[in-house]
Phi, psi and omega in degrees: 000136176286152170257134185250142180253135181233156174222141175270125179281340183280307189254342180088006176293129177249139178209163176246146178216132177262122173206168185296161176298322187279347185290152182279149183293150177294137183244338187248129179292132177289340186268306184256349174068026176257151185275057180238021187273134175235143176276131182270153171274126182230172181281350179093171184265352181089202182260135177248119177265127177248141176122193185287338177129178179230136184233159181297332182278355179290334183239021179295140172259118179088177180272152180295153184298336180276359180284128181297338181258022181299132182092339177257161181274354180274152183257147178256165183280344177275347178280132175292136177082008176281146179271136174263000000 
């Protein structure tokens, strides 16, 4: 869900709210309860990665050059992640 930034033109209160794209925009200020809230144009929050992470080795093609079995289809015991 995207995060939207809002500002109340009556009291100047700025706040963020996460809701779906299809949800209606906030119209009432949570602080002063007036109907003077406008959605601001912001740069966005960027990319959020979830999980254990991404590494350069996740998408490596072939064995590393320092591997003794580089170029062959057999796996060596010194290579990380090799199956025995």
